[in-house]
C-alpha positions in Angstrom: 0.2 0.2 0.3 1.2 3.5 -1.1 0.6 6.5 1.0 1.5 10.1 0.9 2.7 12.4 3.4 2.0 15.8 2.9 4.7 17.9 4.1 2.3 21.3 4.5 4.1 24.4 5.5 2.9 26.3 8.8 2.1 23.9 11.0 0.6 25.5 14.4 3.3 25.6 17.2 0.9 23.7 19.6 -0.5 19.8 18.1 -3.8 17.9 19.7 -3.4 14.8 21.9 -3.0 11.3 21.1 -5.1 11.1 18.4 -4.4 14.1 16.8 -1.0 14.1 17.0 -0.5 10.9 15.2 -3.0 11.7 12.7 -0.5 14.8 11.8 2.3 12.7 11.5 0.8 9.8 9.5 0.8 9.2 5.7 -2.6 10.7 4.5 -3.8 8.1 1.2 -4.0 9.4 -2.0 -4.7 7.5 -5.3 -1.8 9.1 -7.8 -1.3 9.0 -11.4 2.4 7.1 -12.4 4.8 9.4 -13.8 4.3 9.7 -17.5 0.6 9.0 -16.8 -2.2 11.4 -18.2 -6.7 11.8 -18.1 -8.8 11.2 -20.8 -9.6 14.2 -23.0 -12.3 16.4 -21.0 -11.4 14.5 -17.6 -9.3 17.0 -15.0 -5.5 15.3 -14.7 -4.5 13.4 -11.8 -1.2 14.9 -10.8 1.8 13.1 -10.0 2.0 12.9 -6.5 5.9 12.9 -4.4 7.1 11.7 -1.0 4.6 8.6 -1.6 5.6 5.7 1.0 5.0 1.6 1.0 2.8 0.9 4.5 2.0 -2.4 3.6 1.7 -4.4 6.4 2.3 -7.9 6.0 0.9 -11.2 7.7 4.1 -12.1 9.6 3.8 -8.8 11.7 3.1 -8.9 15.2 3.6 -5.1 15.8 4.0 -3.0 12.6 4.7 0.4 12.1 6.6 1.0 15.9 8.1 4.7 15.9 10.2 5.8 19.2 10.5 9.8 19.3 12.5 12.0 21.7 11.0 15.1 22.6 14.1 16.8 22.3 15.4 15.3 18.6 13.9 15.4 15.4 11.8 12.5 14.8 13.7 11.5 11.5 10.9 8.5 10.2 10.6 10.5 7.0 11.1 13.8 5.8 8.4 15.6 6.3 8.5 14.5 10.4 11.8 15.6 10.5 11.5 19.0 9.7 8.3 19.5 11.2 10.1 18.6 14.1 13.1 20.7 13.1 11.1 24.0 13.1 9.0 22.7 16.1 12.3 22.1 18.8 13.4 25.6 17.0 10.8 27.2 17.7 10.2 28.7 13.8 7.1 26.9 12.8 5.4 29.9 13.0 7.9 32.8 12.0 9.7 33.6 8.4 10.7 31.3 5.6 14.4 31.9 6.4 14.2 31.6 10.0 13.0 28.0 9.4 15.5 27.6 6.2 18.4 28.3 8.7 17.1 26.2 11.5 16.6 22.8 8.8 20.2 24.4 7.7 21.3 24.4 11.8 20.0 20.4 12.3 21.0 19.0 8.9 24.7 20.2 10.0 24.3 18.1 13.2 22.4 15.6 11.7 24.7 14.3 8.7 28.6 14.3 8.0 30.0 15.8 5.2 33.0 14.5 4.8 34.4 11.2 3.6 31.3 10.5 1.8 30.6 9.3 -2.0 28.4 7.6 -4.1 26.4 4.9 -2.4 26.1 1.7 -4.7 23.2 -0.8 -3.6 22.2 -3.8 -5.8 19.1 -4.3 -7.4 17.2 -7.9 -7.1 18.6 -7.9 -10.7 21.7 -8.1 -9.6 22.8 -4.9 -10.8 24.5 -2.0 -8.8 23.0 1.4 -8.7 23.7 4.7 -7.2 21.2 5.6 -4.2 19.1 8.5 -4.9 16.6 7.9 -2.3 17.2 11.0 -0.1 16.0 9.2 3.0 18.8 6.8 2.4 21.5 9.3 2.4 20.1 11.0 4.9 18.8 8.5 7.6 20.9 5.0 6.6 23.9 6.6 4.9 24.7 10.0 6.5 27.6 11.3 5.0 28.3 12.0 1.1 30.3 14.4 -0.9 28.4 17.9 -2.5 25.7 16.1 -4.7 24.5 13.1 -2.4 24.4 15.7 0.6 22.2 18.2 -1.3 19.9 15.4 -2.5 19.6 14.9 1.2 19.0 18.5 1.9 16.6 19.6 -0.6 13.7 17.0 -0.2 13.6 17.9 3.6 12.8 21.3 2.2 10.2 20.3 -0.2 8.4 18.2 2.9 7.9 21.3 4.2 5.5 22.0 1.1 8.4 24.2 -0.6 10.0 24.2 -4.0 14.1 23.0 -3.8 16.4 22.0 -6.0 20.0 20.6 -6.1 22.0 23.6 -8.2 25.1 22.1 -9.8 27.9 22.4 -12.6 30.3 19.5 -13.2 32.3 20.2 -10.5 30.3 20.8 -7.7 26.6 20.9 -6.0 24.5 23.3 -3.2 20.9 23.2 -2.1 18.6 25.8 -3.6 16.2 26.2 -1.3 12.7 29.0 -2.9 11.2 30.9 0.0 9.4 34.1 0.7 11.9 37.0 2.6 10.3 39.3 4.9 10.0 41.8 1.6 7.3 40.0 0.2 9.4 38.3 -3.1 10.0 34.5 -3.3 13.8 33.7 -4.0 15.8 30.7 -4.3 18.7 31.0 -1.5 21.4 29.1 -1.8 23.2 26.5 0.9 26.8 24.4 0.5 26.1 21.6 2.8 29.5 20.2 2.1 31.4 23.6 2.5 29.7 24.4 5.4 28.3 28.0 4.4 25.6 29.8 3.0 25.4 32.8 0.5 24.9 36.1 2.3 23.4 39.6 0.9 24.6 41.6 3.8 22.7 44.8 2.4 19.5 42.9 2.6 20.1 40.6 5.6 19.1 37.4 3.4 20.2 34.1 2.1 21.8 35.1 -1.2 22.6 32.5 -4.4 25.9 31.1 -5.4 26.0 32.8 -8.7 24.0 36.0 -9.3 21.6 35.5 -11.0 20.6 32.3 -10.1 21.5 29.4 -12.3 24.0 31.4 -13.9 26.0 29.5 -15.5 24.1 26.1 -13.2 21.6 24.3 -13.4 18.8 23.6 -10.6 19.0 19.7 -11.6 16.3 17.6 -13.0 14.8 15.5 -10.4 16.3 11.8 -9.1 14.5 11.4 -6.4 11.9 8.6 -6.8 8.6 9.3 -5.9 8.0 6.5 -3.4 10.7 7.4 -0.9 12.2 5.8 2.2 11.0 5.9 5.6 12.4 4.3 9.0 9.0 2.2 8.7 10.2 -1.0 11.5 7.7 -3.6 12.4 8.7 -6.9 14.3 8.1 -10.4 14.0 7.3 -12.7 17.4 10.8 -14.3 18.0 12.6 -11.0 16.9 15.0 -8.8 18.5 16.2 -5.4 17.1 19.4 -3.8 18.8 20.3 -0.3 17.3 23.8 0.1 19.0 25.6 3.8 18.5 28.9 1.7 18.3 29.4 0.0 14.9 31.8 -2.9 15.1 32.8 -2.3 11.3 29.1 -3.1 9.7 29.6 0.1 6.8 29.7 0.0 3.3 32.3 2.1 1.1 31.2 4.2 -1.8 31.6 3.0 -4.7 30.9 0.3 -7.1 32.7 -2.4 -6.4 31.6 -5.6 -7.8 32.6 -8.5 -5.7 35.6 -6.6 -4.1 34.1 -5.1 -1.1 36.3 -5.7 1.4 37.8 -2.7 3.1 41.3 -2.7 3.7 43.9 -1.1 5.7 45.0 2.3 3.7 42.7 1.7 0.7 41.4 5.1 1.4 44.2 7.1 2.4 43.1 7.7 5.9 41.8 4.8 7.4 38.2 6.4 7.3 35.9 3.4 6.9 39.1 1.2 8.6 37.2 -0.1 12.8 39.8 0.3 15.1 38.9 -0.3 19.2 37.1 3.3 20.2 37.4 4.4 16.9 34.7 7.3 16.9 35.9 9.4 13.6 35.7 8.4 10.2 32.9 7.2 9.3 32.0 6.1 12.6 30.9 9.3 13.9 27.9 8.9 12.2 27.2 5.5 11.5 25.4 2.9 14.0 24.9 -0.7 13.3 21.5 -2.7 13.8 21.9 -6.0 15.0 18.6 -7.9 14.0 18.1 -11.5 15.4 15.2 -13.7 14.3 14.7 -17.5 15.8 12.1 -19.7 14.2 9.6 -21.0 16.4 8.7 -24.5 15.6 6.3 -25.2 18.0 3.2 -27.0 16.1 0.8 -24.5 18.0 2.5 -21.0 16.9 4.9 -21.9 14.4 2.1 -20.7 11.6 2.6 -16.6 13.4 5.9 -16.1 12.0 5.2 -17.2 8.3 5.3 -15.1 5.5 3.4 -14.9 2.1 4.4 -17.7 -0.2 4.8 -20.4 2.8 2.2 -23.2 2.4 1.6 -27.5 2.0 3.9 -27.8 5.3 2.9 -28.9 8.8 4.7 -29.0 12.0 4.8 -32.0 15.1 7.2 -33.3 17.5 9.0 -36.2 16.2 9.8 -39.8 18.1 12.8 -38.0 20.0 10.4 -35.0 20.9 11.8 -32.2 19.1 9.5 -30.1 16.7 10.1 -30.7 12.8 8.5 -28.3 10.0 8.0 -31.2 7.3 5.7 -31.3 4.2 1.6 -32.3 4.7 1.7 -34.8 2.3 4.6 -37.6 0.2 5.3 -36.3 -3.3 4.3 -32.8 -2.8 6.5 -29.7 -1.7 6.4 -27.8 1.5 7.9 -24.5 2.2 8.5 -21.9 4.8 9.1 -18.5 4.4 10.7 -16.5 6.8 10.7 -12.5 6.0 13.8 -10.2 7.4 12.8 -6.5 6.7 14.3 -3.3 8.2 14.5 0.2 7.4 18.8 0.0 7.5 21.3 -1.7 4.9 22.3 -5.5 5.3 26.4 -5.5 5.5 26.5 -9.0 7.1 24.1 -11.4 8.0 24.2 -15.4 8.6 21.7 -18.1 8.9 21.9 -20.5 10.8 19.7 -24.3 10.2 19.3 -27.5 11.6 17.6 -29.6 8.4 16.8 -33.9 8.4 15.7 -35.9 5.9 15.3 -39.8 6.1 15.3 -41.1 2.9 17.5 -40.5 0.0 14.6 -39.8 -2.0 13.5 -36.9 0.4 14.8 -33.2 -0.9 15.5 -30.0 1.6 16.9 -26.9 0.8 17.3 -23.4 1.5 16.9 -20.6 -0.7 17.2 -16.6 -0.6 15.1 -13.9 -1.9 15.8 -10.2 -2.1 13.2 -9.3 -4.3 10.1 -9.9 -2.2 10.4 -13.9 -3.2 10.0 -13.1 -7.1 12.9 -15.2 -7.2 14.6 -17.1 -5.4 18.3 -18.2 -5.1 19.5 -21.9 -3.7 22.1 -21.2 -0.9 21.9 -25.2 0.7 21.0 -28.5 -0.5 21.3 -31.3 1.8 22.8 -34.2 0.2 23.1 -36.7 2.4 20.5 -38.4 5.0 20.6 -38.0 8.5 20.6 -34.1 10.8 22.7 -31.6 9.1 23.4 -28.3 10.8 24.6 -25.5 8.5 25.7 -22.0 8.8 25.5 -19.9 5.7 27.0 -16.8 5.1 24.8 -14.1 3.4 26.4 -10.2 3.6 29.5 -9.2 2.5 31.1 -12.3 3.3 28.9 -14.4 1.1 29.4 -11.9 -1.8 33.5 -11.8 -1.3 33.2 -15.2 -1.9 31.2 -15.5 -4.7 28.1 -17.0 -3.1 24.3 -15.8 -3.2 24.5 -12.6 -0.9 21.7 -10.4 0.6 24.8 -7.3 0.8 22.9 -3.8 0.6 19.2 -5.2 0.8 17.0 -3.6 3.2 14.6 -7.7 3.1 15.5 -10.2 2.2 13.6 -13.6 2.9 15.1 -17.3 3.7 12.8 -20.5 2.4 13.3 -24.1 3.5 11.9 -26.0 0.7 11.2 -29.7 1.8 9.5 -32.7 -0.4 8.8 -36.5 1.0 9.4 -39.7 -0.9 7.4 -41.4 1.7 7.2 -40.5 5.1 6.2 -36.5 5.6 7.6 -36.2 8.6 10.9 -37.3 7.9 11.8 -34.5 6.2 12.4 -31.1 7.1 13.3 -28.4 9.2 14.3 -28.9 12.8 16.0 -24.6 13.9 16.8 -21.9 12.3 18.4 -18.6 13.7 19.0 -15.3 11.3 21.1 -12.5 12.2 21.9 -9.6 10.4 24.2 -6.6 11.0 23.3 -3.5 9.1 24.0 0.3 9.4 22.6 3.1 9.7 23.5 7.2 10.8 22.5 6.9 14.7 22.0 10.8 14.3 18.5 10.0 12.8 17.7 8.2 15.3 16.3 9.2 18.8 19.3 10.9 20.4 19.2 12.5 24.2 20.0 15.9 25.3 20.6 17.0 28.8 17.7 17.3 31.3 14.3 15.7 30.9 13.4 14.1 27.6 10.2 12.6 26.9 9.3 9.5 24.9 6.4 8.8 22.6 6.4 5.0 21.4 3.6 4.6 18.5 2.6 1.4 16.5 0.2 1.1 13.5 -0.4 -2.0 15.5 0.3 -4.7 18.2 -1.0 -8.0 18.7 -2.6 -8.4 21.8 -0.8 -11.4 23.3 2.4 -9.5 23.0 4.2 -7.1 24.8 6.4 -4.8 22.9 9.7 -3.9 25.1 12.0 -0.9 24.6 15.1 -0.7 26.3 17.8 2.3 26.6 20.8 2.5 27.3 23.2 5.4 27.6 25.4 7.2 30.1 26.0 10.8 31.7 29.3 11.7 32.2 30.6 8.3 32.3 27.8 7.1 34.3 25.6 3.8 32.5 22.5 4.1 33.1 19.5 2.4 31.4 15.5 2.5 31.1 13.0 -0.4 30.2 9.4 -0.9 29.5 7.0 -3.3 28.5 4.1 -1.8 26.5 0.6 -2.7 26.0 -1.1 -0.5 24.7 0.0 2.9 22.3 -0.1 5.6 22.7 2.6 5.3 25.5 4.3 7.7 27.4 7.6 7.9 29.7 10.5 9.8 30.6 14.2 10.2 30.0 16.4 12.5 32.7 20.0 12.8 32.8 20.1 15.3 35.4 22.7 17.7 35.1 24.9 17.8 32.2 25.8 20.0 29.1 25.2 20.1 25.7 27.6 18.9 23.2 28.2 22.4 21.3 31.2 22.6 18.8 31.2 24.9 15.0 31.8 21.7 13.6 29.8 18.1 14.2 31.4 16.5 10.8 33.5 14.2 12.8 32.3 15.1 16.3 29.0 13.3 17.6 27.9 11.4 20.4 31.2 12.4 22.5 29.1 14.5 25.0 28.3 14.2 28.7 25.0 12.9 27.7 26.3 9.4 25.2 23.6 7.2 23.5 25.2 3.6 23.7 21.9 1.4 22.1 18.1 1.1 21.5 16.8 -2.5 21.9 12.9 -4.0 20.6 11.6 -7.0 21.5 8.0 -8.7 21.8 7.5 -10.7 24.8 4.2 -12.5 25.8 1.5 -10.5 27.6 1.0 -12.5 30.5 3.2 -15.2 32.6 4.2 -12.3 35.5 4.9 -9.6 32.6 2.8 -6.6 33.7 2.6 -3.8 31.0 3.9 -0.3 32.4 1.9 2.7 32.5 2.2 5.4 30.6 2.4 8.9 31.5 -0.6 11.0 30.8 -0.9 11.7 27.4 -1.4 15.8 27.6 1.8 16.0 30.0 4.2 14.5 27.5 2.3 15.9 24.1 2.9 19.2 26.1 6.8 18.6 25.6 6.1 17.4 22.1 4.9 20.7 21.3 7.2 23.0 22.9 10.1 24.5 21.4 13.8 23.4 22.8 16.6 25.1 20.2 20.0 23.3 20.1 22.5 25.7 21.5 24.9 25.4 18.5 25.3 28.2 16.3 26.3 26.8 12.2 25.8 30.7 11.0 28.5 30.5 8.2 28.1 33.3 6.0 29.7 33.9 2.6 29.5 37.4 1.7 28.4 37.6 -2.3 30.2 40.1 -4.1 27.5 40.8 -6.5 24.3 41.4 -5.3 21.0 40.9 -6.2 19.4 44.0 -8.1 16.5 42.8 -9.0 14.1 39.9 -7.6 13.6 38.3 -11.2 17.3 37.4 -10.8 16.5 35.1 -7.7 13.0 34.0 -8.5 13.7 30.7 -10.3 12.0 32.3 -13.6 13.2 33.2 -17.0 13.8 35.9 -17.9 16.6 37.0 -15.4 17.9 40.2 -17.4 15.7 42.6 -19.6 18.9 44.1 -20.9 18.7 44.4 -24.9 22.5 45.6 -26.9 22.8 45.4 -30.2 25.2 42.8 -31.6 28.1 45.5 -34.2 30.8 43.6 -33.2 30.5 40.0 -34.0 29.6 39.7 -29.9 27.0 36.5 -31.3 29.5 35.1 -33.5 32.1 34.2 -30.6 29.6 33.1 -28.6 28.8 30.6 -30.9 32.1 29.7 -31.4 32.3 29.5 -27.3 28.9 26.8 -27.4 31.0 24.9 -30.4 34.2 24.5 -29.1 35.8 21.0 -28.7 35.2 20.1 -24.5 38.1 17.2 -24.8 38.0 14.1 -22.6 34.2 13.6 -20.9 34.5 14.5 -17.2 38.0 16.1 -17.1 38.3 19.7 -15.3 38.7 21.0 -19.5 35.7 19.6 -20.0 33.8 20.7 -17.2 34.7 24.2 -18.0 34.4 24.2 -21.3 30.7 23.3 -20.8 30.2 25.6 -18.0 31.7 28.5 -20.7 29.1 27.2 -22.9 26.3 27.7 -20.5 27.3 31.1 -20.2 27.8 32.0 -23.7 24.0 30.5 -24.4 22.6 33.0 -21.6 24.5 35.9 -23.1 23.1 35.2 -26.4 20.0 36.6 -24.7 21.3 40.0 -24.6 21.3 40.5 -28.3 17.9 39.8 -30.1 19.9 38.8 -33.2 21.0 35.9 -31.9 17.2 34.0 -31.7 17.9 32.5 -35.3 21.3 31.1 -34.2 19.5 29.9 -30.5 16.4 28.7 -32.8 19.0 26.7 -34.8 20.7 24.7 -31.7 17.2 24.3 -29.3 16.7 21.2 -31.3 19.8 18.8 -30.4 20.8 20.8 -27.3 21.1 18.6 -24.3 19.2 18.6 -21.1 21.7 21.1 -19.6 21.9 23.4 -22.6 18.2 23.9 -23.1 18.3 25.7 -20.0 20.3 28.5 -21.3 19.1 28.4 -24.5 15.5 28.8 -23.0 16.4 31.6 -20.5 18.1 33.0 -23.8 14.6 33.0 -25.9 12.8 34.2 -22.6 14.8 37.2 -22.5 14.3 37.8 -26.4 11.0 36.7 -26.9 10.4 36.9 -30.5 7.9 34.7 -31.6 10.0 33.1 -34.0 10.7 30.6 -31.2 7.1 29.5 -30.7 7.2 26.9 -33.0 10.5 24.9 -32.0 9.6 25.2 -28.4 6.3 23.5 -29.2 8.0 21.0 -30.9 10.4 20.4 -27.9 7.9 20.4 -25.1 6.5 17.4 -27.0 9.3 15.3 -25.2 8.4 16.5 -21.7 9.3 15.4 -19.4 12.2 14.0 -20.6 14.6 16.4 -21.1 14.4 18.0 -17.7 15.4 20.1 -16.9 16.3 21.8 -20.0 12.7 21.4 -21.1 11.3 22.4 -17.3 11.9 25.8 -19.0 10.1 26.0 -22.2 6.8 27.2 -20.4 9.2 30.7 -19.2 10.2 30.9 -22.5 6.5 30.6 -24.3 5.3 33.4 -21.5 7.8 35.8 -21.8 6.9 35.6 -25.6 3.1 36.0 -24.5 1.3 34.0 -27.4 -1.8 32.8 -25.6 -2.4 29.7 -28.3 0.2 27.9 -26.4 -1.7 27.1 -23.5 -3.8 24.1 -24.9 -0.3 22.5 -24.8 1.1 23.4 -21.6 -1.8 22.1 -20.2 -1.9 19.3 -21.9 1.4 18.5 -19.8 -0.2 18.8 -16.1 -0.9 15.3 -15.6 2.0 13.8 -17.0 4.8 15.8 -15.4 6.1 16.3 -12.0 5.6 18.9 -9.8 8.6 21.0 -11.1 7.2 21.1 -14.5 3.3 21.9 -12.8 5.3 25.1 -11.2 6.5 25.9 -14.4 3.8 25.5 -16.3 1.6 27.3 -13.2 3.6 30.4 -13.7 3.2 30.4 -17.8 -0.8 29.7 -17.1 -0.5 33.0 -15.0 1.2 35.2 -17.3 -0.6 34.5 -20.7 -4.0 34.2 -18.7 -7.7 33.6 -20.4 -10.4 31.0 -19.9 -8.3 27.9 -20.5 -5.8 28.9 -18.0 -8.0 30.1 -15.6 -9.6 26.5 -15.4 -5.9 24.9 -15.1 -5.0 27.3 -12.4 -7.8 26.7 -10.3 -7.6 23.0 -10.4 -4.0 23.0 -9.6 -4.9 25.5 -6.7 -7.4 23.2 -5.5 -6.2 19.5 -6.2 -2.7 19.4 -6.6 -1.0 17.2 -4.6 2.0 19.6 -4.1 1.7 22.3 -1.4 4.2 24.6 -3.3 2.0 24.3 -6.6 -1.2 24.3 -4.5 -0.2 27.9 -3.1 1.5 29.5 -6.6 -1.1 28.8 -8.6 -3.8 30.6 -6.6 -1.3 33.3 -6.1 -1.2 33.2 -10.4 -5.3 33.3 -10.2 -5.4 36.2 -7.8 -2.7 38.1 -9.8 -4.8 37.4 -13.0 -8.4 38.1 -11.4 -6.8 41.5 -10.4 -5.6 42.5 -13.8 -8.8 41.8 -15.3 -10.4 43.7 -12.9 
């Protein structure tokens, strides 16, 4: 099941109690059209949604969607819950947008490390490695990256708050570009550099400024790499499963890079030992990487064994053999029986092992273990019994298996183990006697709940908890070296309790990249498991919801100061330079000295080897040259000639130039290129801007026809063009966007455009 987490801006400072709080944090159901899907003629379009989450509840879950939040730390379950809590903690929920942006900047600097990262690769079910683009995985699973990955993670947090934002880049560097309204009433983009750890500042206006002036001068607001179905920290528990989420990682980390089978980290490989674990090491990747130990033990009691089984199990029975031991076996001779156990986690798998005891009593019996990393659609054999008798095996499933060329679940989030069996004659003579699986996974410990000095309220919630189970939550930490722990047995949810540290200082530093969990208050681990309700295990009593929710509504700003500013030398002179729409200049020059010809030569120049420093410089020079051609109306024919074959980035700057010139000669070529949208992004995103600048209302049907086929970034620019062009069809489309678009910023902007059209008409 897919749901959409709606990230509305402007949350109220105080929230209602238990039920209302969960409703606000929950994922809201929608039925969006798939990307590329439109609507039938005459029907209103179904707009593709963003930030959707998989909320499927599986049959084996005794506790589903278990969440733990601390009142003084952002709840990073999703991008929306994280940014909402950041605003609340910093006390900016009802303050100016710049205050919100600076609050996000502060906490992003605390929650991630900007050193030592790189492209993280995960293995898809088809066996191919691919770069991780999911922003929430970069944020909560890895927690470190280089400039582009950091921006990919920061930008969606701002979008989850209901704003427009993009990563902005050339071929050598990337920053986060956030759009919001300044106190003077103008909407602008504002640029933050999470790797360099500063933001750009206009000290004349006292606002965050941009990397270049105008914004995207020789740069692009990159096309969307984030998937529409985004990762969350959704956690479920099966009977017989325990989770230990530890702030001390013993080496269960994934080194960035596409590495094939060579995944072993060797001393000195990265030149600094950044990934090598040594005793007591808390810097390098270990300043951010925690470790989850997931343990699952199959319960083979005949009365209980089915409760742990995942989909795909069948044709089996469970009984006790002549020796009195349990055995899962086929129901009938000659027919296959199988049990499937599912091991999901919100965190990426590094190492794992399966221990099993199998038996077969006849040479014609069959018994084997299989592994799936694609939800049970396909299976790889990991062990087959060759001889009769009882056999105990331990099978590696993670990095060690990969290094040996065996079937593995390395970098998987969910994997499944299947025991398949077939009896030649006696069904009870072949089957599974015992099974245990342990997995070690990597996560960003900064985005788990962390204690801060003083009284911390804890909220535990779940989508479902079976009535015959208690959820046991144990939190271990230290205060000034003194070990402490709190354990709660929870039978009904919501559940609240307090964890106090007593007198302690807050860890404050100007740079948390290599410094975390080393202050007076240090987290050790959080442990989760299910225990039977009854038999003397009485549940603990929750604190009153009103008392606890007051803490979850109250500000508690972090004392860190991350206001590292880079003063811009060429501040904005006109808001059009930073609005994000084209044109960005009104300049008109006459080409009486061969300037257009010189600019064309720059664009046509040989760039050399792709990826080299010379190639990157030549690409940027070509983008600037295309922009500069917009100063010369005489350049329109040359720009139109380049447009059909221009790549996705050069198209941005050609559109910028054509918008500045505003010649009707460009309408036909622009509409022809528009047919490819949403292909050709980011360049084709700006075709509506150029058409709006030309001002011919006849293009409105072609623009509106794309609304059900493109993501929010295109719809934003289409709305801009419809507002500039006007007319009955434009107003109808804007009205629908204002009412039904799933993205808050598009709805808000469509309303503004409608109001402007109606004011002008009066």
